[in-house]
C-alpha positions as CSV (number, residue, x, y, z in Angstrom):
1,M,54.8,40.2,31.9
2,G,51.1,41.6,32.4
3,N,49.7,44.5,33.6
4,Y,47.3,43.5,36.9
5,G,47.8,41.0,39.4
6,D,50.5,39.9,42.0
7,P,52.1,36.4,41.5
8,Q,53.0,36.5,44.8
9,V,49.9,36.2,46.1
10,T,49.4,33.0,43.9
11,A,52.8,31.3,45.3
12,R,51.2,32.6,49.2
13,L,48.0,30.7,48.6
14,Q,49.7,27.5,46.6
15,A,51.8,27.0,50.0
16,K,48.4,26.7,51.9
17,L,47.2,24.1,49.6
18,K,48.1,20.2,48.8
19,L,46.6,20.6,45.6
20,P,46.1,23.2,43.6
21,V,42.2,23.0,43.5
22,F,39.1,25.2,44.8
23,V,35.8,23.2,45.5
24,A,33.1,25.1,43.6
25,P,31.0,27.1,45.9
26,M,27.3,25.5,44.4
27,F,23.6,26.1,45.3
28,L,21.9,24.1,47.3
29,V,24.6,21.6,47.2
30,S,27.9,23.5,49.0
31,G,27.0,23.1,52.7
32,R,29.1,23.5,56.2
33,N,30.1,19.8,55.6
34,L,31.5,20.0,52.2
35,V,33.4,23.4,52.9
36,V,34.9,21.7,56.2
37,A,35.8,18.3,54.4
38,S,37.2,20.3,51.6
39,S,39.5,22.9,53.3
40,S,40.4,20.0,55.9
41,N,41.7,17.8,53.4
42,G,44.0,20.4,51.9
43,V,41.8,21.9,49.0
44,L,39.9,25.2,49.2
45,G,36.6,24.7,50.3
46,S,33.7,27.4,49.4
47,I,29.8,28.0,50.2
48,P,27.5,30.6,48.1
49,A,26.4,33.5,50.9
50,L,22.7,32.8,49.6
51,N,22.7,29.0,50.5
52,A,22.1,30.5,54.1
53,R,18.6,31.9,53.9
54,T,19.5,34.8,55.9
55,T,22.2,36.6,56.9
56,E,21.7,35.9,60.4
57,I,22.0,31.8,59.6
58,L,25.2,32.8,57.8
59,D,27.1,34.2,60.3
60,S,26.4,31.1,62.4
61,W,27.7,28.8,59.6
62,I,30.9,30.7,59.0
63,S,31.4,30.6,62.7
64,D,30.9,26.6,62.6
65,I,33.2,26.2,59.4
66,A,35.8,28.7,61.2
67,A,35.9,27.0,64.6
68,K,36.3,23.3,62.9
69,L,39.0,24.3,60.7
70,E,40.7,26.0,63.5
71,T,41.4,22.6,65.0
72,A,42.3,20.7,61.7
73,S,45.7,20.3,60.6
74,A,47.2,22.3,58.0
75,A,43.9,23.0,57.0
76,A,43.1,25.3,53.5
77,P,41.4,28.4,53.5
78,F,38.0,28.7,52.7
79,A,35.6,31.4,50.6
80,V,32.5,32.6,50.7
81,N,30.7,33.4,47.4
82,L,29.0,36.8,47.2
83,I,26.4,37.8,44.4
84,A,27.4,41.3,43.2
85,H,24.8,42.0,41.4
86,A,22.3,45.0,42.3
87,S,19.6,42.8,43.1
88,N,21.1,41.1,45.5
89,T,19.9,43.2,48.8
90,R,22.0,41.4,51.0
91,L,25.3,41.9,49.9
92,D,25.9,45.0,52.4
93,A,25.2,42.9,55.2
94,D,26.8,40.1,54.1
95,V,30.0,41.8,53.7
96,D,30.1,43.3,57.1
97,L,30.1,39.3,58.2
98,M,33.1,38.6,55.9
99,I,34.9,41.4,57.5
100,K,33.6,40.2,61.0
101,H,35.0,36.9,60.4
102,K,37.6,37.9,58.6
103,V,36.9,35.2,56.0
104,P,40.0,34.4,53.8
105,I,38.7,34.5,50.5
106,A,35.9,36.1,49.0
107,I,34.6,35.3,45.5
108,S,32.6,37.5,43.3
109,S,29.9,36.5,40.9
110,V,26.9,38.0,38.4
111,G,28.4,41.9,39.1
112,S,31.1,44.3,39.3
113,P,33.2,43.0,42.7
114,D,33.8,46.7,42.9
115,R,31.8,47.1,46.2
116,L,33.5,44.3,47.4
117,I,37.5,45.0,47.2
118,D,38.2,47.5,50.0
119,S,36.0,46.0,52.8
120,I,37.5,42.7,52.2
121,H,41.0,44.1,51.7
122,S,40.5,46.3,54.7
123,Y,41.5,43.1,56.9
124,G,43.7,41.2,54.5
125,G,41.0,39.1,52.5
126,L,41.7,38.4,49.0
127,V,38.8,38.9,46.0
128,F,38.5,36.8,43.3
129,S,36.2,37.6,40.8
130,D,34.7,35.2,38.0
131,A,34.4,36.0,34.2
132,A,33.1,34.5,31.6
133,T,34.4,36.6,28.9
134,V,37.9,38.3,28.4
135,R,36.8,41.8,28.9
136,H,34.7,41.0,32.0
137,A,38.1,39.4,33.5
138,K,40.0,42.1,32.2
139,R,37.2,44.6,33.8
140,A,37.5,43.0,37.1
141,A,41.7,42.7,36.7
142,S,41.4,47.0,36.5
143,A,39.4,47.2,39.6
144,G,42.2,45.6,41.8
145,V,40.6,41.9,42.2
146,D,43.4,39.9,43.5
147,G,42.4,36.5,41.3
148,L,40.1,35.5,38.4
149,V,37.9,32.2,37.7
150,L,37.5,31.9,34.5
151,L,34.3,30.3,33.2
152,S,34.9,28.4,30.1
153,A,32.6,26.3,28.3
154,G,31.8,23.2,30.2
155,A,31.5,24.6,33.3
156,G,28.7,23.2,35.6
157,G,25.6,26.0,37.1
158,N,26.5,29.4,35.1
159,T,28.8,28.2,32.6
160,G,31.1,30.1,30.1
161,W,31.2,29.7,26.3
162,L,35.0,30.0,25.7
163,N,37.6,27.7,24.9
164,P,39.7,27.3,27.7
165,F,43.2,27.2,25.8
166,S,42.4,30.7,24.2
167,F,40.3,31.8,27.1
168,L,43.3,31.8,29.5
169,A,46.1,32.4,27.0
170,E,43.9,35.6,26.3
171,V,43.7,36.9,30.0
172,R,47.4,35.6,30.7
173,Q,48.4,38.6,28.4
174,F,47.1,41.1,31.1
175,F,46.8,39.3,34.2
176,D,49.7,38.3,36.1
177,G,47.9,37.1,39.6
178,P,46.1,33.6,40.4
179,I,43.7,32.5,38.0
180,A,41.5,29.4,38.7
181,L,40.4,27.7,35.4
182,A,36.6,26.0,35.3
183,G,35.1,24.2,32.9
184,G,34.3,20.1,32.6
185,L,37.7,19.3,34.9
186,S,37.3,16.3,37.0
187,S,40.4,14.5,37.3
188,G,43.9,15.0,38.5
189,R,45.2,14.8,34.4
190,Q,43.4,17.5,34.2
191,I,44.6,19.6,36.9
192,A,48.0,19.3,35.4
193,A,46.6,20.1,31.9
194,A,45.2,23.0,33.2
195,E,49.0,24.2,35.0
196,M,50.5,23.6,32.0
197,M,48.2,25.8,29.8
198,G,49.0,28.4,32.6
199,A,46.8,28.4,35.2
200,D,47.4,28.7,39.0
201,F,44.6,26.7,40.3
202,V,41.2,24.7,39.1
203,L,37.6,25.4,39.8
204,M,35.9,22.1,40.3
205,G,32.3,21.4,41.4
206,T,30.9,18.0,39.6
207,T,32.9,15.8,40.9
208,F,32.5,17.2,44.5
209,I,28.5,17.1,44.0
210,A,28.7,13.0,44.9
211,T,30.8,13.2,47.8
212,H,29.1,12.0,51.0
213,E,29.9,15.5,52.5
214,S,27.5,17.4,50.0
215,E,24.1,18.5,50.3
216,A,22.8,17.1,47.6
217,D,20.1,14.7,46.9
218,Q,20.9,11.2,46.6
219,R,18.9,10.9,43.2
220,Y,21.2,13.6,42.3
221,R,24.5,11.7,43.1
222,D,22.8,8.4,41.3
223,M,22.2,10.4,38.0
224,L,25.3,12.4,38.2
225,I,27.0,8.8,38.0
226,E,24.5,7.4,35.2
227,S,25.5,10.7,33.0
228,G,28.1,11.9,30.4
229,A,28.8,15.0,28.3
230,D,26.3,14.1,26.3
231,D,23.7,14.4,28.8
232,V,24.3,18.4,29.8
233,V,21.9,20.9,28.3
234,T,23.1,24.4,28.0
235,T,19.9,26.6,28.7
236,D,19.5,30.6,30.0
237,K,15.9,30.0,30.7
238,L,16.2,29.3,34.4
239,T,18.3,32.1,35.5
240,G,18.6,34.2,32.2
241,I,22.3,33.2,32.4
242,P,23.8,30.3,30.3
243,A,23.6,27.6,32.5
244,N,24.7,23.8,32.1
245,M,22.0,21.2,33.5
246,L,21.3,17.6,33.4
247,R,18.4,16.8,30.6
248,A,17.2,14.0,32.7
249,S,16.3,16.1,35.4
250,L,14.8,18.7,32.8
251,E,12.7,16.3,31.6
252,K,11.6,15.2,35.0
253,S,10.4,18.3,36.3
254,G,8.7,19.1,32.9
255,F,10.8,22.1,31.7
256,I,12.1,20.4,28.5
257,D,10.2,17.9,26.1
258,G,12.1,16.5,23.2
259,G,14.6,18.4,23.6
260,N,12.2,22.1,23.4
261,H,12.0,24.2,26.8
262,K,8.5,24.9,27.7
263,G,9.4,28.3,29.2
264,F,7.9,28.6,32.7
265,S,9.3,31.0,34.8
266,V,10.2,31.6,38.2
267,N,10.2,35.0,40.1
268,R,10.0,34.2,43.5
269,D,13.1,33.3,45.7
270,T,10.8,30.7,47.2
271,E,10.0,29.4,43.9
272,L,13.9,29.3,42.7
273,M,14.5,27.3,45.2
274,K,12.3,24.9,45.1
275,M,12.9,24.2,41.4
276,W,16.7,24.0,42.2
277,R,16.0,20.9,44.6
278,D,14.7,18.7,41.7
279,I,16.6,20.8,38.5
280,W,20.5,20.0,38.8
281,S,23.2,21.1,37.3
282,A,26.4,19.4,35.7
283,G,29.6,20.3,33.9
284,H,30.8,18.5,30.9
285,G,33.2,16.7,33.2
286,V,30.3,14.3,35.1
287,G,31.3,11.3,33.0
288,G,34.4,11.3,35.0
289,V,32.1,10.7,37.4
290,T,31.9,7.0,38.4
291,R,31.2,6.6,42.3
292,I,30.0,7.9,45.7
293,A,32.8,8.8,47.6
294,S,34.2,10.8,50.5
295,V,35.9,14.3,50.2
296,R,39.2,12.8,51.3
297,D,39.1,9.8,48.9
298,E,38.2,11.8,45.7
299,V,41.2,14.6,46.7
300,E,43.6,11.3,46.9
301,R,42.3,10.7,43.7
302,L,43.2,13.7,42.0
303,V,46.5,13.7,43.8
304,Q,47.9,10.8,42.7
305,E,46.5,11.5,39.1
306,R,48.5,14.6,38.7
307,A,51.4,13.5,40.5
308,V,51.7,10.5,37.8
309,T,51.1,12.7,35.3
310,L,53.4,15.5,36.3
311,M,56.0,12.7,36.4
312,R,55.2,11.4,32.8
313,N,55.7,14.5,31.8
314,Q,59.0,15.3,33.0
315,S,60.6,12.0,31.9
316,M,59.1,12.9,28.5
317,A,61.1,16.4,28.8
318,E,64.0,15.1,30.2
319,V,64.3,12.7,26.8
320,Y,64.0,15.4,24.3
């Protein structure tokens, strides 16, 4: 048994999901429609707080999401992703909104989750923290988070660099609570594999970018379908944190030329927003994105692929 985390939290959350999947909170891609479609179809939808340009806009978005999910039958919970770094001047105001609306789950990124935990727990919410290293996972666990999102090698956008097998195994030595594994996952077979490795959930983003309900530009969807893992570039020149991006979008924007970064810098939020509208992220699982479909259809595909894999493994276990 580990030192941190409560496995009962895992069981309660799993009971609310049709499939053990969190749809990743993606900058400029995750909107209200994607969150509602995800949670309405039994997977956990999420949205970055900063996708809403102001706290007031976020307030209206959360109200809309909550109202629509309240009328959906057997809807899964949803989450709001909060940047916990000190540079986020909106954090306190956005946390107040979490309390106001009793948002079920907060996902903390880029910074210590300490500032979130007591506030989110005050109304019974859960705090997940993402981590790209064992050290950061241990720090978040010791702070008292309910769950962890492990960013392993191959995750889209801000990414990790550890092998998922090694990363998950080491974190399981000290954390018994819910773990969502992220990193290049795009099929039901991979969901089942992650569960066999000891993950409780997976975090999937790239697969859902190409859905009808996402806010992605049509050119972005088309590029995903045309791309494979070799078309993904890892760079820290955009945000200061290693991120996986589509090479073709970097080339078209003039950011790289012949594999070399031109190294332009972006300082203001407005410039960052404009840049990310034409520079697009993807994980190593992009080769599994072969169509533009609805969230419902993607979830059903994943459910069926996972079920077949689990049945096959059960049959093999019975033989041996």
